[in-house]
C-alpha positions in Angstrom: -0.1 0.0 0.1 1.5 3.0 -0.2 0.9 6.9 1.1 -0.1 9.9 -0.4 2.6 12.4 1.7 1.3 15.4 0.6 -2.5 14.5 1.8 -1.3 13.7 5.1 0.4 16.8 5.5 -2.7 18.5 4.3 -4.7 16.7 6.8 -2.0 17.3 10.0 -1.8 21.4 8.9 -6.1 21.7 8.9 -5.8 19.6 12.4 -3.5 22.0 13.8 -5.1 25.1 12.3 -8.5 24.4 14.2 -6.7 23.6 17.1 -7.2 20.0 17.0 -3.9 19.3 19.4 -3.9 22.4 21.3 -5.2 22.1 24.6 -7.8 23.9 27.0 -6.8 27.2 28.5 -6.9 27.3 32.3 -9.4 28.8 34.0 -8.2 32.7 35.5 -7.7 32.1 39.6 -8.4 35.3 41.5 -6.2 36.4 44.4 -6.0 39.1 46.4 -3.7 42.0 46.4 -2.9 43.5 49.8 0.3 45.9 50.4 0.7 45.3 54.4 -1.5 42.1 56.5 -0.6 44.0 60.0 -2.6 46.4 60.3 -3.2 49.3 63.0 -5.7 49.4 65.0 -7.7 52.5 64.0 -6.4 52.3 60.4 -7.2 51.0 57.7 -5.9 49.6 54.3 -7.3 49.4 51.0 -7.2 45.3 48.9 -8.1 44.4 45.9 -8.7 41.5 43.9 -7.5 40.6 40.6 -7.6 37.5 37.9 -4.3 35.8 36.8 -4.6 36.3 33.5 -4.3 40.2 34.4 -8.0 40.3 33.9 -10.4 42.6 36.3 -12.6 40.5 38.0 -16.7 41.4 38.1 -19.2 41.3 40.7 -16.5 40.7 43.8 -18.2 40.8 47.0 -15.7 40.9 50.9 -16.4 39.3 53.9 -14.7 39.0 57.0 -14.5 36.4 59.6 -14.7 39.2 62.8 -15.8 42.7 62.1 -14.6 43.5 65.3 -11.1 42.8 64.6 -11.5 43.4 60.8 -14.1 45.2 59.0 -13.8 45.3 55.2 -16.3 47.1 53.0 -15.3 47.0 48.8 -12.1 46.0 50.0 -11.1 48.6 52.5 -10.3 46.8 55.7 -10.5 48.6 58.7 -8.6 47.1 61.9 -10.6 48.0 64.8 -9.5 44.8 68.0 -6.3 43.5 68.3 -6.0 40.0 66.9 -6.4 38.2 63.5 -9.5 37.8 60.8 -9.3 36.3 57.5 -10.7 38.7 54.7 -12.4 36.6 51.6 -12.8 38.0 48.1 -15.6 36.4 45.8 -16.6 36.7 42.6 -19.3 34.1 40.9 -17.6 30.5 41.9 -13.6 31.7 42.6 -13.2 33.2 46.5 -9.6 33.8 47.4 -8.3 34.4 51.2 -6.4 36.4 53.5 -5.0 36.4 56.7 -4.5 40.1 58.5 -3.6 40.6 62.2 -4.5 44.0 63.8 -2.2 45.6 66.3 -2.6 47.8 69.0 -2.5 51.6 67.7 -0.8 54.4 70.3 -1.7 55.3 73.6 -4.8 57.2 74.1 -5.2 56.7 78.2 -3.7 55.1 81.2 -6.5 52.8 83.5 -6.5 51.8 87.0 -5.9 48.0 87.0 -5.8 48.2 90.8 -4.6 49.6 94.1 -6.8 52.5 94.2 -8.7 53.6 97.3 -6.1 52.0 99.7 -6.1 53.5 103.6 -3.3 53.5 105.9 -1.7 55.2 108.9 0.2 58.4 108.2 3.8 57.3 107.1 2.5 53.9 106.9 3.4 51.7 103.5 0.2 50.4 101.9 0.3 46.4 101.2 -0.8 46.6 97.4 1.1 48.1 94.7 -0.4 51.0 92.2 -1.2 49.1 88.7 -2.7 50.1 85.2 -3.4 49.2 81.9 -2.4 51.2 78.7 -5.3 51.4 76.2 -5.5 52.7 72.6 -8.5 54.4 71.5 -10.0 51.0 70.8 -9.3 49.7 74.2 -6.5 47.2 73.3 -4.2 46.5 75.7 -0.4 48.3 74.6 2.4 45.5 75.9 6.2 47.2 76.5 4.5 50.6 77.4 6.5 52.9 80.2 4.3 53.9 83.0 5.7 56.4 85.3 4.2 56.6 88.9 5.2 60.2 90.5 3.9 61.0 94.1 1.3 64.2 93.7 0.6 65.3 97.0 1.3 63.7 100.3 4.6 63.8 100.6 5.1 59.9 100.4 7.6 58.1 98.3 7.4 55.0 96.2 9.5 51.9 96.3 11.0 50.8 93.0 10.1 49.9 90.3 8.4 54.0 89.8 8.3 53.2 86.0 7.4 49.9 85.3 6.7 48.2 81.7 3.1 46.6 80.7 3.8 42.8 81.3 2.5 40.6 78.9 -0.9 40.6 80.4 -1.0 44.3 79.7 -0.1 45.2 83.5 2.0 48.0 85.0 3.1 47.2 88.7 4.6 50.1 90.5 6.8 49.3 93.9 4.7 49.7 96.8 3.5 53.4 98.1 4.4 54.8 101.5 2.2 57.5 102.3 3.9 60.9 103.7 2.6 62.8 106.5 -0.2 64.7 105.7 -3.5 63.3 107.0 -6.4 63.2 104.4 -6.1 62.2 101.0 -2.9 61.7 99.3 -2.2 61.1 95.5 -0.1 59.4 93.0 -0.1 59.9 88.9 0.7 57.6 86.3 1.2 58.8 83.2 2.4 57.4 79.6 3.0 60.2 77.2 0.3 63.1 77.5 -2.0 60.2 79.0 -2.5 59.8 83.2 -4.7 58.6 86.0 -4.5 59.6 89.5 -4.4 57.3 92.8 -5.9 58.4 95.8 -4.9 57.2 99.4 -6.4 58.3 102.5 -4.1 58.5 105.8 -5.2 58.7 108.6 
């Protein structure tokens, strides 16, 4: 049997021209672009959804696993409470996720944790140290903040440390307070930057 070589070549060319030996183009995948996945409480980060072929996805919806930590609206992620949240973008049957971590913002307030309103004899040492928390605007505990404790009225004194840092539980603990020689209310101020809180003790 003889083969017609030109005819075979023509058939092969026709198959190639019709895509007979080609593969199916892969379906574009969805991903999320974001500059920073660690976001400071009280700030926002814009995320965008993109397709792997470079085209723009349509009908994208956004969601979060915890809106108290990080809310999302049209890809704009707003950070509030310290913690981790997963942000999801959905376009049709395609989804993509990114995990964001929220960290505390700048110091806004110093608050009493314990040790306020103690009572003791004039010149005596009070039994409990003075303890504070340091918070940002959202009420997040700030770890590692230095709190300066200063006797304000009454003439007493504080044992070391007088400038402790907030520990991993968010508490800054002073040394014990020895009351001064003035009867009635005496005070100590705990300060971080421009934020402060006043402790009061009564000497009798």
